[in-house]
N, C-alpha and C positions, 0 to 999 in steps of 0.2 A: 752187768754194769762194771765189768772188770774188777769186781770186788769193792767198788766205791760205796761209801755210805753218804748220807745226806750232808754230813759235815765236811767231807773231803771232796765233794763234787767240784770240779773246776768250772769256771765261768768264762765263756769265750764271746767276745764282742765281734760280730761279723758285719763288715761293711759290704753291702751288696746292692748295687744300683738296679740291676735286673733281678726281679724277684716276682713270683706269682702275687697277684693275678695277671701281671703282664705276661703276654705270650711270647716267650723268648727261650731259645735253647740255653742261653747264658744264665738264665735264672734257675735252671733245673739243678745245677751243681750246688749253689748255696741253699736251695730249698731242701735238698737231701741232707745237708748238714743239720739244718734246723729240725728236720723230721726224725733223724736217727741218732744224733750225737748223745742225747740224754741217756739212751740205752747203754752207752759205753762210758758213762761217768763224766760227761761234759755238758753243762747247761748252756744252750745257745741264746744269745741276745742279738737279733738281727736288726740292723739299722738300714732301712731302704727308703724309697719314696712312695708316695701314694700314686697308684695307677688306676685309671678309669676304664680303659678298653672300650671306649664308646665308638671308635671308628673302625676297628678291625683291620687296620693297616698301619703303615709307618707313622701316620699322624698321631697315633697313641703315644709315641715316644716323646712328643713335644706338647701334648695337650695338658692344660692346667688341672690341678687336683680340685676336687669339689670342696675341700675344707682348707682353711688357712691355718689350722691348728695341727699340731702333731698328734697322731693317733697311736695309742699304745694298746697292744693286744697281748694278754696273758693266756696261754694255752697249756695243754698237758705236755706239749713238747718243748716249750720255751717261751721267749718274749719276742714280739715283733714291734719295732718302733717305725711307724710310717710317717715320714716328714712331708710337709706340704711342698708343692712344686708350683712355681710361677714361671712360665716361659719368658725368655727374653724377647726383645722386639723382633728379632729375626724369625723366631718361631711363631710369634703372634701374627706376623705378616703371612707366614706360610699357612697357618690355620685359617686365616680370613680370606686370603686371595688365591691360595693354591701355589703350586711350584712354578707356574708360568710367569708370575709377576714379581718384580722387585728382587730378581735373583742376584744382581750385583750387590745391592745393599745387604741382602741376607747373608751372602758369602763374606762380606766385609765384617759384619757384626759377629758372625760365627768365628771368623779367624781371630778377631780381637779377644773373644773369650777363651779361645783355645790357647792363646799365649798368656793372657792375664791371669787365668786361673792357677797357673803355676807360680805366680808372683804374689797374688793376693787371694784371699778367701772370697772370691766372687764367682758368678756364673750360676747357671741353673742347677748344677750338681752340688753346690756348696751347702745346701740344706742338710745333706747327710753329715757333714762335718759338725754343723751346729747341733744337730740332733744327738750325735754321739757324744759331743762335749757336754751337753746338758745332762745326759745320762751318767757320764763318768764323774760329774761333779758330786753326785750323791750315791754312786754305786761303784764298788770295786770289782774289777774283772782280773782274771789271771793271764789273759792273753787277748790280742786283737789280731784278726785276719781280714785283709782286704782282698777282694777278688776282682780282677780286671780282664777285659775292659769294663768301664773306663778306667784308665790308669791314673787319673787324678786322685782316685781313692787311695793310692799308695802315698800320696802327699799327705792326705788327711790322717792315715794310719801312722805315718812317721811322726807327724806333729803331735798326735794324741799320745803316742808312745813316750815321747820326750816329756810332755807335760805331766803325765800321770805315772811315769816310771813303770811302764808296762811293756813287756816284750810283744813284738808284732811279727806277723808272717805275711809275706807277699805271695798271693796265689795268682799264677798266670794261666788263664784259659787259652791264651794265644801269646806269642812274643810281642813285646812292645816296639822294639827298635828294628829287629832284623827282618824287615819287609822291603824287598827290592822295588816295590811299587811306590814307596814314599820318596819324596824329593831329598836331595842330599842335605839341604838346609834343615828340613824337618827331622831328618835322621840324626843330625848332630844335636839339635835342640832337645829331642827326646832322649838321646843317649846321655846328655849331661844331667837331665833331671832324673833319669832312671838311676844313674850312679848316686846322685845326691840323696834321693829319698829312700833308696834301699840300703844306704850305708849303715843305718841303725837297725835293720831287719835282723831277726834271729834266724829265720829260715826262708828259703824260697821253695814254694810248692808249685809244681806244674803237672800237666797231664800225660807227658810222655818223654822218652829219652831224647828224641830229636829236639823238642823244645828246650829241654835242659841244656843240650849242647849249644843251641843258639843263644839262649839267655846268658849262659855262663861266659860268653865272650865279653860281656859288658858288666856282669854282676858276679862278684867273687864272694859267694856265700854258700853255706851248706844247703844242699838240695834234698827234697823228698818228692818222689813221683807218686801222685795219686790220680789214677786214670778216671775218666768219666765212666758212665755205666748206664744200665737201665733201671727204671724204678720198679723194684721187686714188689712193692706193695700194690701198685696198679696192675702189674703183670699177674699177680696172684688173683686179683679180683676179676680178671677177665679170662682166667684159665679155661673156663668152660665154653667160651665163644668159639664156634667152629668156622672153618672156611666156607664161604658161600660156593654153591656148586652149579649155579645157573649159567654163568659165563666165567671165563678165566680172567682173573683180576690181578693186574700189576699195580704197584704203588711206589711212588718216589716222594720223599719228604725233605723239605728244607731248602737250603740255598743252592742255587745253580751258579757255579763260577765260570769265568771265561775259559778256564783250562779244562773244563769238563767236556767230553766229546758228545755233547747233546745232539747235534745234527746227525752225527754218525749213528747214534742209537735210534733216533727218529727215522732215519733212512731204513734201518732194519725193520722197525715196526711197520713202516709204510709198505715195504715189500712183503712182509708177513701178512698184512691185511689184504693185500691183493693176490695172495696165493690161491691155488685151486681149491683148497679146503674151505675158503671163505670163513676163517675162524671168528668165533664170537668172543671178543675180549674187550677189556677196558684197560687203559693206562691212566691212572689217577695221580695228579700232582697235588700235594698238600703243603700249604704254607711256603710256596716258593717266593723268592725275593723279587722276581721280575715277571709278574703275572701278565702285564700288558704286552711286554716284549715276546713272551712265550706264545700268547694268543696270536699276535701278529705273525710270528714265524710259522705257526701251524696253518693259519689262514692263507699265507702266501705260498708255502712250499709243500704242505702236506694235507691237501684237501680231502684225500681219502681217509684221513685219520680224524676228521672233525667229529664223526659219530662215535669214535672210540676213546678220545681223550677228554678228560674232565679236569678242571683246575679249581682248587678250593683255597680259600683264605686260611690264615693261621687260626688254629684253635688250641685250646688248652691241652697239655700233654696227655692227661687221663682220657679225655674225650677222643683225642687223636688215636691213641692206642686201641681204644674200643673199636674204632672204625677200621684200623689196619688189621685187626684180628680177623676180620671177615674176608681179607684178601688172601691170595694164593702165593704170590711171589713179590719180593721186595727188590727194587732196583737200586743199586749202589754204584756211584762213580768212584774212581780211584783217587784217594787223597794222598797217595804216595807215602811220605815220611810221617804222617800223623793219622790218627784213627778217625778224627771227627767225632760226632756224637750219635748220628742216626744208626751207625753200625750196631751200637749196643741195644737200641730199641728193637731193631730187627732181630737180633739174637735172642733177646728176651721173649719176643713173640713166638719164636720157634716157627718162623715162616722162611722158606728157602730164599736165599739171597742170590741175586744175579749181579755179579761183580763185573763192571765194565771200565777199563780193560786192563790186562796185565802187560801186553806187548804190542798194542796197536800203533802203527806208524803215525797215523794222523793224530791220535791222542797224545803221543809223545811230542809231536810238533807243537801242539797247544800248550803242553806243560812247559816246554822250553821258552815259549813266548810269554805266558801269563802266570805261571806258578809263582806265588809271592815269595817263597823262601828258597834260598840256594842250598842244594844238598851237596854232600861230599861223598867220597868213596867209603868213608867210615860209617856212613849213616844208612840204616836199614830203610829202604823206601818201599818195603813190602809188608808193612805192619798190619794193614787190614787183611791182606791175603793170609798172613800167618794166623790171625785170630780166626778167620773163617775156616782154615784148614784144621786148626787145633780143635775147633768145636764142631767140625763136620756140618756146617750150617749153610753151605751154598756152593755155587759153581764159580770158579775163576775163569772168566771168559777172556781168551787171549786177544781177540780182535773182532772186527766187524763180521768177518766170514763165519767165525764160530758162533757169534750171537744169533745170526739168522738160523743156524742149525739148532741151537738151544731152544729158541722160540718154538720151532717145529716139534722138538722132542717134548717140551713142556705141554704143548697143546695135545699131543697124542696121549700123554699120561693123564691129563685132565679129562679127556674124552673117555678114557678107560675106567678111571676111578672116581671122578668128580672132585678131586683134590690134588694137591701137589705135596708129596712127602717131604718132610724135613726131619731127619734123624740126628738132630744135634745132641751134643754131649758136653758135660762139664761147663755149663754156662754160669753157674752160681757165682764164680769168682768175678764176673763182669757186672755185678749189681752195684748201684750207687750206695747201697747200705754197706757193702764191703769197703767202699772208699771212705765213708763216714767213720767206720771203725779205725781205719788207718790214720785219719786225721785226729781222732780222739787219742790214740796212742801217742801221737806226736805232741799234742797239747799237754797230756799228763806227764810226759817225760821232758818237757821244755825246761 
């Protein structure tokens, strides 16, 4: 506990919209703080919203909570304050009629709240502000941290910091303003409020050097980089799970972006499936953001993959890792200047990573067209490759031609041994527990 006693343990108020049981990559970061901070001398108090997870898809994000009262949980790790959630009229229409009806009205209402929430304490996320304020009326904390998105939490943290004379930290899982896909008007609007609400922040925390460079263009504050990582607790609990050896299993987890060379990779798997060896394999997609579009693409262009590809909805991280541990190879798309999150889970699992691609012409064209952040010559756009090489955890695939060769090589190895070797090294530094320790040190020295 860094030498801390009960009397000098620091208390940290954490504003986290995404938080378990909601199935979200964004919720894993604050959950790790909640789970591990106390070991390093910081007591976490998480303010989040109630999540029901009754739909198993994007509707869970707007579904009402079952209780209209705030629920407080005291555990061995800290305190969780779950505020009630009532969807606005746009979200109620979506829940009742689906996405096909009232789209214009829903967009108008959503746009209203997107603007109004920065001027008034209104909107479906404002429950977190009220819950945190109620707690701080009767309890003292040493610091506040808000993790975004949603970045409206920065406004809440800034206001609470002023009201209760408490330092606060802005944690960026992604940049707020520096996204070339946003309109110029929205960019200026967000840039104004980013400067305004981070003005009284003591620190800016983000996940990597590239994000620090992007954010620092608009925010002039001290920075600390705390990367994402894998859940060491879950990884340890499944350490004895072995790879399945009946067929060669590939897995992909999470969001598929427009700048990912999805069709190029599927082309290779399609050719691989039709090769003379008639390979027995599966390509499993877990928790992708575009299930219907992916199914439609496979149905229309890759009929010979229908028996090989399976698409699964989002599931909790611990359950997901249990399933992934039975796979042989993890598929990873290039994120260029930032690491993403799935890289760390793959590393923690000690399953070989198939990285696509480092130099593929078609993939670079997609990057130029769709990649949301502009990079510069001074930015390292090979951060995932660097981690994979440092940990000896996978294969850096240059292009489509090499991928087809790698698939053949992997299948030969699997036929010979019934598994795919992954001789990774020095992975402990990439755990979320390590990140929690870094945050604790920052809070204690604030």
